[in-house]
C-alpha positions, -999 to 999 in steps of 0.1 A, spaced: -500 357 -268 -473 331 -273 -478 298 -256 -457 285 -232 -449 249 -219 -430 231 -192 -392 224 -192 -405 187 -197 -426 193 -226 -400 216 -243 -375 189 -239 -400 166 -260 -402 194 -285 -367 200 -290 -351 167 -282 -329 186 -256 -327 166 -223 -338 184 -190 -303 182 -178 -290 200 -208 -317 224 -207 -307 233 -171 -272 235 -182 -278 257 -210 -300 280 -186 -269 281 -160 -245 294 -186 -271 317 -202 -273 304 -234 -308 292 -237 -330 308 -208 -363 299 -199 -389 326 -207 -401 321 -171 -391 311 -139 -415 306 -112 -399 326 -82 -414 301 -57 -412 267 -71 -384 274 -94 -402 256 -121 -390 267 -156 -414 276 -186 -406 281 -223 -421 299 -251 -427 278 -282 -412 305 -301 -378 291 -286 -380 259 -302 -362 270 -335 -334 283 -313 -330 252 -293 -332 230 -324 -305 251 -341 -284 248 -308 -289 209 -309 -275 208 -345 -244 232 -338 -235 206 -307 -239 175 -330 -213 193 -354 -192 194 -323 -192 234 -323 -179 249 -291 -205 266 -269 -184 297 -271 -190 297 -311 -226 285 -305 -231 315 -284 -217 338 -312 -242 319 -336 -272 326 -314 -263 361 -301 -253 373 -338 -268 408 -345 -279 400 -377 -284 374 -402 -253 378 -420 -229 378 -391 -247 343 -380 -242 330 -414 -207 338 -415 -201 322 -380 -218 291 -393 -197 290 -426 -166 291 -408 -175 263 -389 -187 242 -416 -155 248 -434 -136 236 -405 -157 206 -402 -151 199 -440 -114 201 -436 -115 178 -406 -136 153 -428 -110 154 -455 -84 149 -431 -99 119 -413 -106 104 -448 -71 107 -457 -59 91 -427 -84 62 -432 -70 57 -465 -35 57 -451 -43 34 -424 -59 12 -449 -29 8 -472 -8 0 -443 -28 -29 -438 -30 -42 -473 2 -30 -490 34 -53 -484 64 -28 -475 87 -19 -502 122 -9 -499 130 27 -502 153 41 -526 178 60 -511 205 83 -529 235 100 -512 240 137 -521 267 162 -513 247 198 -512 269 227 -517 266 259 -495 235 282 -507 218 313 -499 180 316 -497 154 339 -491 139 327 -457 108 327 -435 113 312 -400 97 309 -366 90 285 -336 59 267 -349 39 238 -331 30 207 -348 -7 215 -348 0 249 -366 25 237 -392 1 236 -420 -12 270 -415 25 283 -411 35 266 -442 8 280 -463 16 314 -452 53 313 -454 55 298 -488 29 321 -501 54 349 -491 83 329 -508 61 324 -539 55 358 -542 91 365 -542 98 340 -569 72 355 -592 89 391 -586 123 381 -592 120 351 -617 132 326 -594 126 288 -606 146 270 -579 129 243 -557 115 256 -523 122 235 -490 122 239 -451 141 227 -424 128 209 -393 147 211 -361 151 184 -338 129 202 -312 100 203 -336 96 165 -337 107 157 -299 86 186 -283 59 191 -307 71 225 -314 104 240 -327 121 262 -353 111 255 -388 123 276 -417 112 279 -450 135 286 -478 138 295 -515 174 293 -528 185 322 -549 217 334 -564 247 348 -543 240 382 -559 203 382 -553 194 416 -535 180 415 -498 141 418 -495 125 433 -467 97 408 -462 121 382 -456 155 370 -444 184 362 -466 202 334 -451 232 312 -460 228 274 -455 259 252 -448 270 227 -473 267 189 -462 262 152 -467 225 139 -469 209 107 -475 180 116 -498 146 96 -502 117 110 -523 82 108 -506 55 105 -535 19 106 -521 -3 123 -495 11 142 -465 -5 116 -440 19 90 -453 51 113 -448 60 97 -415 65 64 -431 88 77 -457 107 94 -426 105 61 -408 122 40 -435 149 69 -445 157 70 -407 163 35 -401 183 32 -433 206 61 -421 207 44 -387 219 12 -401 242 24 -428 252 57 -421 267 81 -394 241 106 -386 254 142 -387 239 172 -365 216 198 -383 180 198 -391 163 177 -418 154 193 -450 126 188 -470 126 198 -508 91 202 -524 95 192 -558 60 191 -565 41 207 -536 4 214 -527 3 246 -544 13 228 -578 -17 200 -578 -51 196 -564 -42 158 -562 -27 146 -527 -12 116 -545 10 136 -566 28 154 -541 66 149 -541 89 156 -513 125 150 -510 135 143 -474 170 149 -468 187 134 -437 221 148 -426 249 124 -424 286 128 -420 296 112 -452 287 92 -480 292 55 -469 310 31 -489 281 5 -485 248 6 -481 
């Protein structure tokens, strides 16, 4: 017969507070083996200790309770392990992101600001394969990964060597969600492809600056270029364009990423 213990003793065995055990019982995540009908006292079997310890570790990893339930109630070991792997992968991505943000912040504290080289460029009209959608800022990395994978497949299929890019609407910055268009320039005679749109992009003047470094510092280049444009140029309507000279798919080192930020302007200024 399996031994049972009071909720207080079970709390000591598992390092879960009585309050937490009450909550897990209320949501039917970790129910006691026996509840006395007259007193309401709870008793737990010692075989429940490993489950309780697993729940505590998952919560320490900030796994949502819904996902904890999926792990605990998994029909087999393979399903349980798959759910755990997915969460650990997410945690590792968050850790990498946190480390990159910390590195960026340290550089802001220790490195003196330098003047950003800005060039002016007239870009003729061009045609491009494109993927566009309304995208939230939280989803932009995943969306870009999917969109540029599609465009990269077309580049390989048709032998296209042009630099891919994207346009970001004002709403994307102002409202944290807006139209984003990933594009791959093609020759005017390039045939349409059912998997993407074929769009014509208008000609225009741009102030251009090269961002060289990790994504977490991209806003600093935006800030410097936008400040330059505000001081020396007449801003034109239209979305900001990014050209991915060296993108994430080309390197594993985030410090070698190179993105040309193209800010629309009315004309090339005589000074600045």
